[in-house]
C-alpha positions in Angstrom: 206.5 161.9 82.9 204.7 162.2 79.6 204.0 159.0 77.7 204.2 159.1 73.9 201.9 156.8 72.0 203.0 155.6 68.6 200.3 156.6 66.1 201.7 155.5 62.7 203.5 152.5 61.3 205.0 151.4 58.0 203.1 148.9 55.7 205.5 146.1 56.8 204.8 146.8 60.5 201.0 147.0 59.8 201.1 143.7 58.0 203.0 142.1 60.9 200.6 143.4 63.5 197.6 142.3 61.4 199.1 138.9 60.8 199.0 139.1 57.0 201.6 139.4 54.3 202.8 142.8 52.9 201.5 141.9 49.4 197.9 141.5 50.7 198.2 144.7 52.8 199.4 146.7 49.8 196.6 145.3 47.7 194.1 146.5 50.3 195.7 150.0 50.2 195.7 150.0 46.4 192.0 149.0 46.3 191.2 151.8 48.8 189.9 149.4 51.5 192.7 150.4 53.9 193.6 154.0 54.4 197.3 154.9 54.1 198.9 158.3 54.2 202.0 159.7 52.5 204.7 161.7 54.2 207.2 162.5 51.5 208.0 159.1 49.9 207.0 157.1 53.0 203.7 155.4 53.4 202.2 155.5 56.9 199.2 153.7 58.3 197.7 155.0 61.5 196.8 152.5 64.3 193.2 153.7 64.1 193.0 153.1 60.3 194.4 149.6 60.7 192.0 148.8 63.5 189.0 150.1 61.5 190.1 148.1 58.5 190.4 144.9 60.6 187.0 145.5 62.1 185.5 146.0 58.6 186.6 142.5 57.5 183.9 139.8 57.4 183.9 137.3 60.3 185.4 133.9 59.6 182.6 131.5 59.4 180.4 133.6 61.7 182.0 131.8 64.7 183.7 134.9 66.2 181.9 137.8 67.6 181.9 140.6 70.3 179.9 140.0 73.4 179.0 143.7 73.4 177.3 143.1 70.0 175.1 140.3 71.5 177.1 137.5 69.8 176.0 134.0 71.0 178.5 131.2 70.1 177.0 128.3 68.1 176.1 125.1 69.8 178.8 122.5 69.7 176.9 120.1 67.4 176.6 122.9 64.8 180.4 123.1 64.3 181.0 119.6 62.9 183.7 117.1 63.8 181.3 115.4 66.2 182.8 111.9 66.1 185.6 111.6 68.7 187.1 108.6 66.9 188.2 111.0 64.0 190.0 113.4 66.3 193.8 113.5 66.2 193.9 113.1 70.0 191.4 112.8 72.8 190.8 116.6 72.9 187.8 118.1 71.1 189.2 120.1 68.1 186.7 122.9 68.9 187.2 125.0 72.0 185.5 128.1 73.2 188.1 130.8 73.6 187.9 134.2 75.1 189.9 137.0 73.5 190.8 140.4 74.8 192.5 142.9 72.4 195.2 144.9 74.0 197.4 147.8 72.8 200.7 148.8 74.3 200.3 152.5 75.2 204.0 153.2 74.7 204.6 151.5 71.4 201.1 151.3 69.8 201.7 147.5 69.3 198.5 145.4 69.2 198.2 141.9 70.7 195.4 139.6 71.8 195.1 137.8 75.1 193.5 134.4 74.3 192.4 131.9 76.8 190.0 128.9 77.0 190.6 128.4 80.8 188.1 129.4 83.5 190.7 131.6 85.1 191.4 133.5 81.8 187.6 133.9 81.2 187.2 135.2 84.8 190.0 137.8 84.4 188.5 139.1 81.1 185.0 139.3 82.6 186.2 141.1 85.7 187.9 143.8 83.6 185.0 144.2 81.2 182.5 144.4 84.1 184.5 147.0 85.8 184.6 149.2 82.6 180.9 148.5 82.0 180.0 149.7 85.5 181.9 152.9 85.0 180.2 153.6 81.6 176.7 152.7 83.0 177.4 155.2 85.9 178.3 157.9 83.4 182.0 157.8 84.0 183.6 157.5 80.6 187.3 157.6 81.6 188.5 156.3 78.2 190.6 153.2 77.8 192.0 151.5 80.9 195.7 151.1 81.5 196.2 147.7 83.0 199.1 145.7 84.5 199.2 142.0 84.0 199.9 140.2 87.3 198.8 136.7 88.2 196.9 135.5 91.3 196.5 132.1 92.9 193.2 130.3 92.4 192.0 127.2 94.1 190.6 124.4 91.9 189.2 121.0 92.8 191.2 119.1 90.2 194.5 120.9 90.3 194.7 122.5 93.7 196.3 126.0 93.7 197.0 127.3 90.1 197.9 130.7 88.8 195.4 132.8 86.8 195.7 136.1 85.1 194.4 139.3 86.8 194.0 142.5 84.8 194.4 145.3 87.3 193.4 148.8 86.2 196.2 151.2 87.2 195.1 154.3 85.2 193.0 155.5 82.3 193.8 157.1 78.9 191.0 159.3 77.7 190.3 160.1 74.0 192.5 163.3 74.3 195.5 161.1 75.2 195.7 162.6 78.6 196.5 160.2 81.5 193.8 159.9 84.1 194.6 158.5 87.6 193.0 155.3 88.7 189.9 155.8 90.9 190.3 155.7 94.7 189.1 152.8 96.8 186.1 155.0 98.0 185.1 155.5 94.4 185.1 151.7 93.8 182.9 150.9 96.8 179.9 149.4 95.1 178.0 148.6 98.4 174.4 149.6 98.6 173.8 152.3 101.2 171.4 151.5 104.0 
């Protein structure tokens, strides 16, 4: 069965996906910072142009970065709000969060998985390491198609808890052709004797 991927969206849809207002988005188009295309009287923004525009924006306070770019988070004392007596509750207002951008292959909708838990961090690292191993071995399959199940995880403080698990079920290469998930033999990373 052929899967269709949505490639374009209206300015209102793009604004909603980007988390900004339509007025700001239209200003970015008018100032030629965001590429928009015309089809008759309709304005269309491609998912690639929206993603490129978002990536071109300056980082907020320099506290957000991509691990692949070598980003190192600042030390806690550099962030301010160091006096616990001024906090609204007993929790530190600053928390290290791990983010994984995702795109629905059927609709083109973008979302971000955000977690500050150990289980969430582990799930993101496992997925990224798997893709990195393939790239390092010269296997550029494209973007992974994943399912989002949960697994049980034992913890000292809470016993058995659920944690996310991003399982690769296929690949979508740059030509938009589906690629089957690798076999178990291909995933065998053991070192030969």
